N, C-alpha and C positions, 0 to 999 in steps of 0.2 A: 368870445371865448373867455377875452384878458378880463372885460368885466365879471364873467362870471364866475370864475376863478378868484377876482379881488372879493366880490363878494362872500363867496364861501369862506374865505379868510376870516373874513372880517366876523361872519357872525358865528365862526369858529373859536374865534379869539373870545368873542361875547360869551359864548355857553362855557368857554373856559373858567374865563375869571369870573363869571356870576357867584358861585360857589363858594370862593374863595371872601368876597365882600366882607359877606356874616364875620366870619373870623377876623378878617384884619380889624374891622370894627372893634371886635371885641375885645381884642388883643394889643392891638396899637399902643395909645395912650394912656389906657385907664377910663378910658369915657364909658359912663355908665352902658348898656347893652339891653335891653329889654326883652324879655323873653315871654310871649305868649304863642296862640296855637291855633288852629281854625280847624276844619273837617280833614282836610288835606293832610299837614304836618305843622311840627314846632314851626316857630315863626323868632327869629332870632336878628335884632336891630333892623325891620320892615320887612326881612326876605325868609322865605321859606327856605328849609333845610333837609333834604335826603340824610341821615345820619346811620354813619357805620361804627358799633362800640364795643368795648373789647372788656371782659372783666379780667382785674388783676385783684386780686386782696392780699394786702400789705401786711396782714403777720403772716401770711404764708410765703414768704419768702424775706430775703433780709435787705435792711436799706441799702446794701453796699451793692443787689440786684437789680435795686430799682430802676434806675435810670437807664439802664441796659434793655431790660424787659418792655418800659414806655415808648423807649425810641424802637426796639422790633415790631412793637403793636405799631406803630406810628410807619413803619414802613413797610405796613404789611398794609396801609392803606386804608386805618381806622383813624377815625374824626373823633374817637372818643373814649376817654376810659371810666369805667363803673368799678365800683367797689359798694359792699358793703362795711356798716361799722360795728365792730365785735365789741358789744356791751361789756362782758363779762371780761373780757380782756383787757377793757379799760376802767370797770368801777368792781376790782375784784374785791372790794369791800363796801359797804354801804357810806358813801361820801369821799371814797379816797380815790383818786384816779390817776390812772399810770396810761401815758403817752410817751414813752420812750421806745428806743430800739426798733423792734420790730412791729411798735403798736404807735408810730412818731405820723399819725396820720395829717398833720399839718406838712412834715416834712414830705410826706409820699403827694399829695395834694399840689404842693410847689413844684415837683420836678414834673406834673403831670399838665402845670399851666405853663413852665419853661420851656415845654416840648412844643406847645401851641395848641395840645388837644383840651378840648372840652369834656367836662367831666359829670357824671350821673353820680349822686351820692345818697345810695340806698341805707336811712337809718333805721328804718324799719321800728324798733328796735330788737324785736324778733327778726332773726334771717335765715332759720334753720338750716340750709348752706353746708349739711355732714358735718358741723360746728358742736362741739358738744355743749347740751344743753340747749339749741338752737339759739344761740348765742347770748341766753339772758341768763343773770349771773343766779347760781345756784342758792345763796343766799336769800334771793325774794323770794324764796318758796317758801322759807321759813318765818316770815316777818307773817306777823298774827292773822287771818283772816283770808290770806290772798289767794286769787286764782287768776291764773296766768289768761290773757287775752281774753277777758268778756267784761264785761259792765260792772267790774269790782273794781273800788277803790283806791284799794290799797295798789292795785297792780298798775292803775290808769295814773294816780300821783308819782310811782316811780319811773312809769316812762316816758311820762310829760319830766318832767325834771332831766331825765339825762338826754332827751332830744332836746331840750330847751339848750342844756350844757354843749351840744355839737354846733348847734344851729348859732349858739353866740360867739362859738369857739372860730366857725366859721366867719362868719359877718367881720368879727375883729380883725382877720386877715385878709378882710374884703376880697373875699372868693368868689360869692354871687356873682352872676353876669349881671344881676339890677347895680350891683357896686364897680362895675366894671370888672370882674372875674370872668371865671370859665366854669362854675356849677352852673349847668342848665337847667337838672331836674333833681328834684328828692322826693326819696321813698319813704313812706310811711306803712307800717305794717308790712305781712307777705305771706302770700298764699293762703290766705283767709276765708276765701268764698265756699270753696267747698266743705268746710267743715263749720259754717254756720248751721245747719241741722243741729248737731251733734251738742253745740250749746245753748242751743233754745235761747227763750226769752229775752237773755241778755247779749245775743249778738247783735243784732241788729241796730241798738242804742252804742254797744261799745263800736260798731263800724262808723255810726255818723259821729260820734265823739272823737274820735283817732282823725279823723279828716278834716275836722272843725279845728282840733287841737295843732294839727301840723297847720292849716291856711292862718291861724292866728299865730304864727311864728313871722311872718310877714318877710319872708326871705325873697322876696322879689321874680320868685321863679314857680314852674306849675310843680304839682306835687302829684307823684302817681300812687296807686295802689294796685301790685300785679295781681292777676287770677281773681279779681274784687267785680262779681258779676254786677253788684250794685253800688259801686262808687258814687259818692254824691257828687253833683256838680260842685266846684269845679276840676276835681280830682280825677285824675286819666284812669281808667282802668284798662291793664294792660295782659298779655299774654305770656305764658311759661309753656315752652312745648316743646317737641322736637319739631313741629309743622306748623305754622301760623298763620298761611294764607289764608283760609277761612274765617278767621277770628274776626268782631266786628266790636269796636266798640259800645257800649252800651247811651251813648248820645250819638247822634248825627254830627256833634258838633267838634267831637273829638277826635285827634288824628288815632291813625292803627299803630298801636307801637308794641313791640316783641321785648321782654324786658332779657329772655332766657331762653337761647336758641343753644340744646346742647351738643356742641362735637363731637361728645364722646359719653363716657360715664364713670363714676368713683368706683373703686375697688373697695373690696372687701373680704377681710383674712378668711382663707377657704375657701374660696371661689375662685375660678377662673376671670380672665381679666378684659373688659369688653372695649369694644375699639369702630366707632363709627366711618365707615370711609369718606373720605374729602368730597366722592363724586355727589354723595346723597347730601351730605352739610350744604354744598354748592346748591343743588336743584332746591331746596327749601326754602335759602336765602334770593335764589332766583324769583322762586314762585311767590313769595311775602310779597317784593318789591313789586312784582310786575301784577298783583291782585291790589295794588293801591296801600302798599305796605310804607312809611314814614323812617321808622326809628327802629333799627337791628341791632342786638346786642347777645353778642358771644358768652354764652354762662357755660365752663371758660375759656379767655383766651390763653391765657397762663394759669394753671390750678396752683402749682407749687407743692408745699408741706405741708401735713400738719404737724408741727413742732409739739414736743413735749406731750401732754396729757389731751390737747386742744381737738381730738378726732372726737366724732358723733357716732350715730349709728345706733344701735354698738355695733360695734367690730369692723367699722370702715378703715382703712390703712392707714399707715402715716402718711405713705403716698397720695396725693391729691391730683394724681400726674392729669387725668380726666382725658388722655388720649388729645389733651387739647393743641391747637397752633402752637404755640410755645411749651415746651416738655417741660418737667420738673425741675429740670435742671439750667432751663433759661436757654435752652438753645430751638432751633426753628425745628419744626417738627416738617419734614419734607416726605410727600408732597403737599400735605394738607394746609401749611403755611400760604406757600408760592399759589398754591391752587386757588384759595380764598383772596389773596392779594388782585392777582387777576380778575378775579371777579369782582373785586370792590371798584377796579379799575374800569371796570367795562360798564357798569351800573351807572359811574360818576360820569359819565360820558352822556347816559341819559337824565341824567337830573334836572335839567331844567325845564324837559318837557314832560317828564313824570308826576313833576311839582304843578307846573303853571297850565298843563295840557287837556283836552278835553280825553275819557277813554272809550274804548269799545270795546268788545268782545265778540269774535269769530269763531265760529266752531269749522276745525280743519279736517275733522273727521271722529271718531267715533269717542278715542280720549285722545285725540288732539286737538288743540286749542292755539290762539290766538289773541293776548292783552297788546291792545293797541294804543297808542298816547300821541295826538296831533297837539300842536300849539298854531298861535297865530303868524306865529313867524316861517312856518313853512315846516319848524320841525316834525320830524314822524322817529318815534320809537316802537319798535314792536320784540314784545317776548314770545316766544314759538315754544310750546309746551306739548311732549309726549309722556300723558302720567300712564301708557303701557307699560305693565312690569316686565312684561315679555320680549315684546318685537320692538323689532325698529322699525321707522315709517318714513317713507317720503310725503312730503306734503308739498302743498302749492301754496304760495302765498305773494301777492299783488304778482301774481305770473309767473313768479318763477320759483324751483323745486328748492326743498332744503331736506337734506337727512337729518332727522331725528333720531337719534338712540333712545333704546326703553328708557322711559325716567328721567326724561333729560330735559334742558331749557335752554334753547339757543339765545341769546340778544344781538338786537338787533338797532345801533343807534339810529342807523336813517335809515329802519324799514327796506333795505336792501341787504349789507354787509351784516353774516354774524363776525361777532369779534371774539366771542368767547360762545362755549359750551361745557354744560356743566358735568356733563360725561366723559369728556375730552380733557383729559391731565395731561397737559405738557410739562410740567417740571418736573425736574427728577426725583427720585425717591434717594435719602437719606439711610443706610444701613447704619444702626449705633453698636457700640459693644463696648463691653465694661472691661476693660481689659487691667488685670491687677497688679498692682503694685504691693509689694510685701508691708505686711505690719512691721515695721522696724521698731523695735527697742530701740529708746535713746539712751546713749550714754550717760542720761541723768539717773537712770533708775530701770530694772524691771519691775515683774512684776510683784504684786499685793494683792493678799484676800482677805475678805472679813465673814465669816457665816454668821448667817440671821440663827438666834435660837428659835426654836420649834416651840409654837406656842405663846403663851404670855412671856413677853419680856418687861421686866421694871414688875410694875405695878398693874394691876388690870384697870383699863378705864370705867367698865362698866358691869355688874352681875346682873342677871335677868333669870328668872323660869321663863322660859321661851325663848323663842327667835324673834330679834329685833331685826329693822330693815336693814340692808348693808348700806346703801344711800342718806339715809336718814340718820346715819350715823357716824358715816364719815363727813358725811355734808360735801363730799367729792374732793376733802384735802389730800387725796390719798386713794391709789387704787385698790388698797391690800386691808382687810379685815380678818382678824382671828377671832373664831370661833374655839371655844375649848369646854369640854366634860369632862368627868371622871366618874368611874362606874365599875361596880364590883361586881365579878361574878367565881360563883361558886367551885371551886378547882376538882370536885368532884364530877362536874355534868362537862368537863372539855374534852375527853378522850373520845376520838372518831368524831368530833363535831365537823361538821362543814359549815363555816360562820360565814355571813356575807354583811357589809357594810351596806346598806340602801341610801342615798341621796336625793332628795329633790330640791332644784332651787331656781330660783326665780330669774338668775342669770347673775353674771356671766362666765364664770369658771371657779372652781376652786382643787386645789391641792390639799390631800387628806394624809395625816400622819396617826399613826397608832404608837403609842410608846415611843416615840421620838423616831420610829421607822418610816419612810416614804410609802404608802400604798399603792397611790393613784392620781391621776386626776382626771378631771372632763370639762367639755366647754360646751355652751352653747355657741349657736352661728348667725349668720345675716338674717335668719330668715324666721329663725327662732331661738329667742336668747336663753329659754329657762330649757331646763334637761332634768333628765333621771339616771343615776349612776349607781351600778351596782359591784364592789370589787370585794372580793375574797380576803379574807383577814385571818391572822391568826392572834388568837386571844387568849390571856396569861391568865392564869390564877390571882384572884384578889384583886386590887386597886386597877384600872387600865384609865391610860388617859387619851383623848381623843383630840386630836386638834386639826380644825378644817381652816386653811386660808381662803378665803371668799375673795374673789379678784373682779373688778370690773375692767372693759374696755371701750370705755367712749361712754356718754350719755345718750339717752335718746334725745335726739334732735326736731323730731315732730309730731306731728299727728295730735288728734281732739285729747286735750289734759292728760300731756305727753310729761308732765310733769310729776305726776304721779307714777308713773310707770317706775316700780321699785326693781331692786335686785336683794341676792343673799338665799340664804336656805330657807324653809320652808320644811319639810320632816328630813328626820336621819331617824332610820331602825335599823337592826342588827336581828338578820333569820338567822336559822339553826339552833337557837338556844332550847333549852329543857322544855321551857314552857312556847315554843314557839315563833314569836317576833316581839321583840324589845322592840320600844319606841322610845328615843330619846329624846324626842323632841321636846318634852316641859320640862325636862330636868333643868336643876341649875347651871347655866350657863354662861361661862367668861371672856369679856371681849376685848379686847387692844384693837387700836386703830393704829395701822400704817405697821412698818418695819423698822426695826432700830435706828438701820443705818439710816435711813431718811430721819428720823428723829435726830442723826448726827451730823448730817446732810454730808454724808459720804460723798458726792458728787460734787460738790464747791471744792474749789482749789486752792483755800483756803485751811482743808481739810486731809491735804495729801500728806500732812506728818502726822496726823490723826494716830495716837497710839494704838486703836484698835485694829489697823492696818497689819497685816502679819507678812512680812515678806517672804518669796517665794523663788526657787532658783527656776522651776516651773507648775503653772498653774494646777490646780487639781481639776481634772474632768469628771462630767458628768456626777458634777455636784447640784442638789438642787438647793433654792434660797442662799445662794451665795453671790458676793460683788466680788467683782475685781479691778484693779486699780493699775495700769499700764503708763510709763511714757512715750511717746512717739516720736520720731521724725514725720515731716512734713514728707507727703508722698512728690516726689518731683512729678513735673511738668506745670502746663497750663489749665490743662482741661479741669472743669466741674469733677467733683469726687463725689463716690457715695463707699458707704461701708458695708462689706459683703458679711452679712449674719446668718449664712447658710449653715454653718456648723455649730450653731447654738440652738437653745430651745425658745425660751419666750420671756421677754424682759423688757428692760429700759436702757437705755445708753446715752452718754453724755460727753461733752469733748471741751475740756476746758472750761466745767462747770455750765453751756449750754446744752439743753435736753434736746437732743436727736429727735428722740420720740418712744414710741413704744416698737421692739422688733417682735414680731413673729413669723420666721418662713413655714409657715402652714402650709401644707401642699392641698392642691384642688382635688376631687375626683377624680379620674383619669378618664371618664365618661362624661366630662361635665361642659358639653354642648358644645366644643372645640369645633374650630372649622380649618380648612388647610388654606384654602382663599376665599374673599368674602363676596357674595355677589350684591354689590351697590344697588339694587333695582328694586323697587318695592319699600314698602312702609320699613321702618328702623323701628327696634325696639332695640334694648339694653342685651336681650339673650341672642340676638340675632349672627353676629358677628365675634365670637372668641378664643381667647389662644392661652398658651400656657395649663392645658389640664395634666394633672398628674406633677405639677412643678410648683416650687412656694408662689403665692399670691405676690407676694414681695420680698425678693434676695436681698437688696441693695438699700440703702438708705442714705440720703442726700445728706451730705454734711456743705453746710457753707464753706465757701476759701476764707472767706472772712475772719471763721471761726477758728484758724490755726494761727499760731504764733512762729513766729523765725524758727525758736527752739522751746523747748519746755511744754510741749504739749501732753495732757493729762486724759489719757481715755477713762472712761468708769462707766462698767456694766453692771446690773443686776441681775442675774440668772434666776429664774423661777423653775424651771424643768431641770435644770442641767444640758451641758453641751459642752464643746471643744474651743475653750477661748484662741490656743495656739492656731488656730486653725483661721481665725477672725483676718481679713484683709482690707485694703483701704483698694479702689478700684478707681481709673481714671475713665470720663464718659467720652470716648470719642467715636468719628466717623470710619468705619472700617474699608464700607463702599459706597460706589453711587450707582443707579440704577435709572433706567430710563426708556419707555417703550412712546413711541409717537407715529400716528400714522399718516398719510398725504392728505386725508380729507381734514386733517385739525386746524383748526382754524388758527395763523399765524402771523396776525395783521400787529405791529407795533403798538401795544397800547397806546404809548408814551408820546409816539408822532402821527397817532392816526387819523387822517384827513379824512372827511365821509364826501367828499367831491371826487376821492379817487378810487372808482371799483377795485376789489381785490377778492378775488376766490379763496386764496390762502394755500390753491392747490401744489403751486411748483416753491414755494418758499418754506415749507413743513422741515422745521429740524430739529435735532437734539442739541442742547444744552448740558455739558456735563460741567461739573465745578466741585474739586477738594476744597476742603478749611485752610486757609491761611497756614503756610509753612508746610503742607503737604502736594503732594502730585500724584498723577495717575498712574502708580507701577504698574500694573499689568490688568489686562483687557481680558475679563475671565468669560467672557459670552458676547456675541456679536452677531447679529442676523438681519438681513434685509431681505423682505419676501412678506412671509406671512407667519409669524413666532408667532408663540403663546406661551402663556402662563403666567406667572409675577416675579417679582423681581427674587435671586438668588434661585428660580426653581424655570426661566425661560427653556423653553424649546424648540428647535425649529421647528419649521411647518414644510407641507409640500414643497414651497418657494422659497427657497434660500439663494441668495447670489454669491456663489464663491468668493467673490471679493470682501465679502463683510468684514472679517477681520483685519484685512490688512488695509482698508480703507479708514477705520476706524480708528487702529493703530496707530497710522501715520498723522494722522490727526491731532490724535491725544495723548498717546504714551509720553511719559516723561512732563508733560504739562501741569500748570494746575487747573487750568479749565481751558477745553474744548469747545466747537460746533459743528455739527454734522450735518449737511443738508441731507434732506432726501432725493436730491437732484442730483448731488456728487456725482462727476465723471467716473468717477473711481468703479459706481456700478455698471455702467456701460448700457447696453440693451438691455429692455426690458425681454428678462426669461421667464416671465409669467403674465402675459397680456389677460386682462380684464381682472386680473387679482389686484384688490388694494393693498399698497405697498406699505409697510409697516418697518420700521427700524427699533430693535431691540437691544440694547448695550448694557453690562453689569461690568464693572471698571474697580479694581481697589485703591485705597490712597494711603499713602505712607510716605 
């Protein structure tokens, strides 16, 4: 027995060390580390690697957040950080490059390297990503003869130039693994395969050219092309989806790589908010690795914020939270972050056998199966799956019985002991609140305002008969374009007339004024940018001035020929006239690009004393097209900060010249597919699990703490529709309460010290662990039930079996503690009051 135990120890040590060898070789002393691949995986420094990656987009947070974000990803069990490169952020004008502040790619890459993580660089340079114009500079659309993403010489020339610029920058820093760095993969193009048919004869040559151009960069690392079924060798085609277990590369020599596993979904102004259950995310990952996957990347692991005017869509929210494992504010989203961390640890226990073993498939039932891997050293790994979306099953595998909940995977690193099941979430749930901190006007000064002139301010930029396209005119230098026209009305025909203004627009929004009076507004939505609207109007005898402010809400970011999708007015008519309908569409229209306040840069700190600002003891309310400025104090506390814009209409907001972004507390329909609780079982889609019906899609807007000064902070707001600025508040994002729901059959093996030579069925050691944030303790226990409780956090209910000592046992262990552990075998629960019932312990507690 002693000899067997010793052998088990050395074998366990070897399996633990093997995954670390390539990483040590890559990062220790800068020695060159080759990256190649075979049909099973990437091969780094001569060793196959199973890699878990996390998308963190550097411009969607601030540099001060980057170290913590990367550290949280590493603590979450990932090996790698992936990011897009955002061309239009780096080259705002031809040949003029910007790599400062949020766009400091080198700084971000160094932080990843210093953390000991690999990096995947998705250069694109088309990225989609819900980012304005798909990341491609708008100016490129106006280079004569340019057509995006096809066999077009002007586009290819600029694409190659930027790609080379980024590659050379990375080479200079010696970031590629072939130089001893940490970049192990690079990507060219993005999700093009499904669009080739639309692009016709130019598509295939473009794909071949893009791959050839990338390979000619001589990075020394493989290139990937996601969703590119015809990626030419040696470029690797990869999968983007909610599930990629059935994906197969286009060559038997290429490994199975998942570049985008979507752990949530993006938000759209005016719609409810989507959520993907952690059980389903874990299910998809376990299925992928069980079916031979080798690299899996969460898109996104931290979504962040679409600061300024960087949102795409159109109509994508400023928040890019994405229901990701790390939330928009940089905080762990529990239980998702922790459930996936435990999954990663469990998969890593299987790494050597998965990569070097032989695989076999065993049917365990109609919708139950086992993927089994065995290696020459005697290692055996099994992934037991129940893909039935309704029924739990008990299966027999190697003469043992295993409980498999519906739509779940159990991981057995030794083909005996279950260390993880995707449906059994052991982590606590954190309930986050936005706690108001009053928007206190600083002693340095109160409110000031500036009112925009209705219509043309200064001189018109152009005059045309008929309409121009909004985007072609502004070239996205601003969201705003004034369309103005005048027309005469015979006063003898006004009496008793019911006049209606009819507006048709390609999108995205319009504010209408007649004779300097506001008459209405209209908007498209995320499903359809175009709209038409009818507005009752009061005409006057003689000359009438019609001023229409057309507005964009982010540019198209994907789709075939997306750069040709326009915006702005297409038809303006007035009905109720003596001769029926008067069509103003072909009239003489004057145009003005942007706002006067933008022209004078009123949002910049050095314009705080601009004479156009008018001091106010109390700011006016419900005034359209109004700029507000106020000096504010720093909100107290260390928690992340959001600004509550629920009292406002729609517009833009800045702090100390930093563009927080577009705000728009647009409410979603009450009947917008929301569910009180979400059933993780079954195939996920963005419409499956939604919350926030009848509420603003986005109420709070992230304000990075690094943007605040100790004193002298200036908040500037441009309000389009009208609102009450006195009700704007800062809020701190804090943990309000913690919850947990653990059953006795949940795996409870310590993944850090697990020894496969020690049998453990996990039944007696199941436990609940609760932890409040640093500086807070459990102040009260709101719910505790040991028996068969049901429900979800903040809505738990006692079941038919409930131990009367539940509350006292939990309070004894947890009250006034920062953290606590309660085992389901605690002596305080005494005798079994409900024999034959699977016991569960549910707890909800407040932190303060």
